[in-house]
C-alpha positions in Angstrom: 243.2 52.9 -82.3 243.7 51.2 -79.1 240.9 53.0 -77.5 238.8 52.3 -80.6 239.6 48.2 -80.0 238.8 48.7 -76.4 235.5 50.2 -76.8 234.8 47.4 -80.0 235.5 45.3 -77.3 233.6 46.6 -74.3 231.1 46.5 -77.1 231.0 43.0 -77.9 231.2 41.8 -74.3 228.1 44.1 -73.5 226.3 42.4 -76.4 227.0 39.2 -75.7 225.3 39.5 -71.9 222.5 41.2 -72.8 221.8 38.1 -75.4 222.0 35.8 -73.0 220.7 37.4 -70.2 217.6 38.1 -72.6 217.5 33.9 -73.1 217.4 33.1 -69.7 214.0 35.9 -69.3 212.4 34.4 -72.6 212.7 30.6 -71.2 211.8 31.8 -67.6 208.8 32.7 -69.1 207.4 29.6 -70.6 204.6 27.8 -69.4 205.4 23.7 -68.2 203.7 23.3 -71.7 205.6 25.4 -73.3 208.6 24.3 -71.8 207.5 20.7 -73.2 206.9 21.8 -77.0 209.8 23.6 -77.5 211.7 20.4 -76.3 209.4 18.8 -79.0 210.7 21.3 -80.9 213.8 20.7 -81.0 213.7 17.2 -81.2 211.5 17.6 -84.2 213.9 20.0 -86.2 216.8 17.1 -85.7 214.7 14.7 -86.9 213.6 16.6 -90.3 217.3 17.7 -90.4 218.5 14.1 -90.3 215.6 12.2 -91.8 217.2 11.7 -95.2 219.8 10.1 -93.8 219.6 6.2 -93.0 222.8 6.2 -91.6 221.3 8.6 -88.9 218.5 6.1 -88.0 220.0 5.6 -85.1 219.6 8.7 -83.5 216.3 9.7 -85.8 214.7 7.3 -83.3 216.1 8.4 -80.1 215.0 12.2 -80.9 211.1 10.6 -81.7 211.5 9.2 -78.0 211.7 12.6 -76.3 209.1 14.1 -79.3 207.3 11.1 -77.7 207.9 11.6 -74.4 207.2 15.7 -74.2 204.3 15.1 -76.4 202.2 12.2 -73.7 203.5 14.7 -71.1 201.8 18.0 -73.1 198.6 16.0 -73.3 198.2 16.1 -70.0 198.3 20.2 -69.5 196.2 22.7 -70.4 197.0 25.0 -73.9 197.6 28.7 -71.7 195.2 30.2 -74.8 191.8 28.3 -72.8 192.0 31.6 -70.6 190.8 33.6 -73.6 188.1 31.3 -74.6 184.6 31.6 -73.0 183.8 29.5 -70.2 181.1 27.4 -72.2 184.0 26.4 -75.0 186.4 25.3 -72.4 185.6 21.9 -72.3 185.6 21.5 -76.0 188.7 23.3 -76.8 190.5 21.5 -74.3 189.3 17.9 -75.7 190.4 19.3 -79.3 193.7 20.5 -78.2 193.6 16.5 -77.0 192.5 15.1 -79.9 195.0 16.7 -82.1 198.0 16.1 -79.4 196.7 12.4 -79.9 197.0 12.7 -84.0 200.1 13.9 -83.2 201.6 11.0 -81.4 199.5 8.4 -83.8 201.7 10.2 -87.0 205.2 10.1 -84.7 204.1 6.2 -84.3 203.9 6.4 -88.7 207.0 7.6 -88.7 209.1 5.3 -85.7 207.7 2.2 -88.4 208.9 4.3 -90.9 212.3 5.0 -89.6 212.9 1.5 -88.7 212.0 -0.2 -91.9 214.5 2.0 -93.2 212.0 3.8 -95.4 212.9 7.5 -95.3 211.7 8.7 -98.5 208.0 7.6 -96.7 209.6 9.1 -93.4 210.1 12.5 -94.7 206.2 12.3 -95.9 205.4 11.4 -92.6 207.3 15.2 -91.4 205.7 16.8 -94.3 202.2 15.9 -92.4 203.5 16.0 -89.3 204.6 20.2 -90.2 201.5 20.5 -91.7 199.5 19.4 -88.3 202.0 21.7 -86.3 201.2 24.7 -88.1 197.4 24.0 -87.7 197.8 23.5 -83.8 199.5 26.3 -83.4 197.0 28.2 -85.1 194.4 27.0 -83.2 195.5 26.1 -79.7 198.7 28.8 -79.5 198.6 32.2 -78.1 200.4 34.2 -80.9 203.1 36.6 -79.9 203.0 40.0 -80.2 205.1 40.6 -83.6 205.2 37.3 -84.5 204.1 36.7 -88.0 201.0 35.2 -89.1 200.3 31.2 -88.6 202.9 31.2 -86.3 
């Protein structure tokens, strides 16, 4: 019985070590744009979880600062998918990406205004709009990873 407990313990430690190594490897492979987008996504998820609670509006505004800062920095970077677009279309591709990011930033401004006004119902609707923008932007400008479900 003691041998099985030791084996199970060793197996758990090994699984934890492999999981941590995989997460480190995943972070190392991200491009500068990927890192900005990951920061936006983390903050966006936090906003989505707390948008219906007016008592968390101060925290929501801080998360919107993170989103805005990273989105502005992301506008200065080119999507990795640009390399898969024919050379003649790359300038338009990048211009469309930047225009999409500008629309996203405008939506962040609308969300900030609604949160500052304490209009969390309207802010929740704006979050839905942002989710649509995110989905559409990822379809067009993000390289779909192998094994990822369609539309992500």
